[in-house]
C-alpha positions in Angstrom: 4.7 7.2 -15.6 6.3 4.0 -14.6 4.1 0.8 -14.2 5.4 -2.0 -12.1 3.8 -5.4 -12.2 3.3 -7.1 -8.7 2.1 -10.6 -7.7 -1.1 -9.0 -6.3 -1.7 -6.5 -9.2 0.3 -3.4 -10.2 1.5 0.0 -9.2 2.1 3.1 -11.3 4.4 5.8 -10.1 2.6 9.0 -11.0 5.2 11.4 -9.4 8.5 10.9 -7.6 10.6 13.8 -6.4 12.6 14.7 -3.4 9.6 15.8 -1.4 6.9 13.2 -2.1 5.8 10.2 -4.2 2.4 9.5 -5.6 1.4 5.9 -6.7 -1.8 4.5 -8.2 -2.1 0.8 -7.1 -4.5 -1.9 -8.3 -4.9 -4.9 -6.1 -6.8 -8.0 -7.3 -9.6 -9.5 -5.1 -8.3 -12.0 -2.6 -4.7 -10.7 -2.7 -2.6 -8.7 -0.2 0.8 -7.0 -0.2 3.6 -7.8 2.3 3.1 -7.3 6.0 5.8 -4.6 6.3 7.0 -1.4 8.0 9.0 1.6 7.0 11.7 3.3 9.1 11.1 6.8 7.8 8.4 6.6 5.0 5.0 8.1 5.9 2.1 6.9 3.7 -1.4 8.3 3.1 -3.9 5.9 1.4 -7.0 7.1 -0.6 -9.4 4.5 -2.0 -10.4 5.4 -5.5 -12.6 2.3 -6.3 -13.6 -0.7 -4.3 -12.9 -1.6 -0.7 -9.4 -1.9 0.9 -8.6 -3.5 4.2 -5.6 -2.1 6.0 -4.2 -4.6 8.5 -2.3 -3.1 11.4 -0.7 -4.7 14.4 -3.8 -4.6 16.6 -6.7 -3.8 14.2 -8.1 -4.0 10.7 -9.4 -0.9 9.1 -11.8 -1.2 6.2 -11.7 1.8 3.8 -14.4 2.4 1.1 -14.2 4.7 -1.9 -13.2 8.2 -0.9 -11.9 7.2 2.5 -8.4 8.0 3.7 -5.9 6.6 6.2 -2.4 7.8 7.1 0.2 5.2 8.3 3.1 6.7 10.2 6.5 4.9 10.5 7.3 2.4 11.9 3.7 1.1 12.0 3.6 -2.5 10.6 0.8 -2.8 8.0 -0.5 -4.5 4.9 -3.2 -3.8 2.4 -5.7 -6.4 1.4 -8.4 -6.5 -1.3 -11.0 -8.9 0.2 -14.2 -7.4 -1.2 -13.4 -7.3 -4.9 -10.7 -5.6 -6.9 -9.4 -2.3 -5.5 -7.8 0.8 -6.9 -6.1 3.3 -4.5 -3.6 6.1 -4.3 -0.6 6.1 -2.1 0.9 9.5 -1.3 4.1 9.2 0.7 7.4 10.7 1.5 10.0 9.7 -1.0 11.9 6.8 0.6 10.9 4.2 -2.0 13.5 1.7 -0.8 12.4 2.0 2.8 10.6 -1.4 3.1 11.1 -4.0 5.8 9.0 -7.1 4.9 7.9 -9.1 7.9 5.9 -11.7 6.0 4.8 -12.1 2.4 2.5 -14.5 0.5 4.8 -14.4 -2.4 8.2 -15.2 -0.7 9.6 -11.7 -0.7 10.7 -11.4 3.0 13.8 -9.4 4.0 
């Protein structure tokens, strides 16, 4: 298992193969990841603990523990922990480098 520290928390790569990738992500309260999109990568998010807000181009979706949302490419999106710390799974196709950052609180824009 590979753990990667992020400005908003961390992610652990639980599985990465040619068919799919599974990550466990921890996001600190009040933080959010980049507003981004993927050209090919499809993601499904499952909240394990806490509340996660998914910001899309035209709406915000609030997911609670046990709730799931699939984000198809090239849908712009970002995850936000605005109701306490959040732990969630991301199951996706295996294009780990397929990230186009539109905006980022931490200066990581493409």
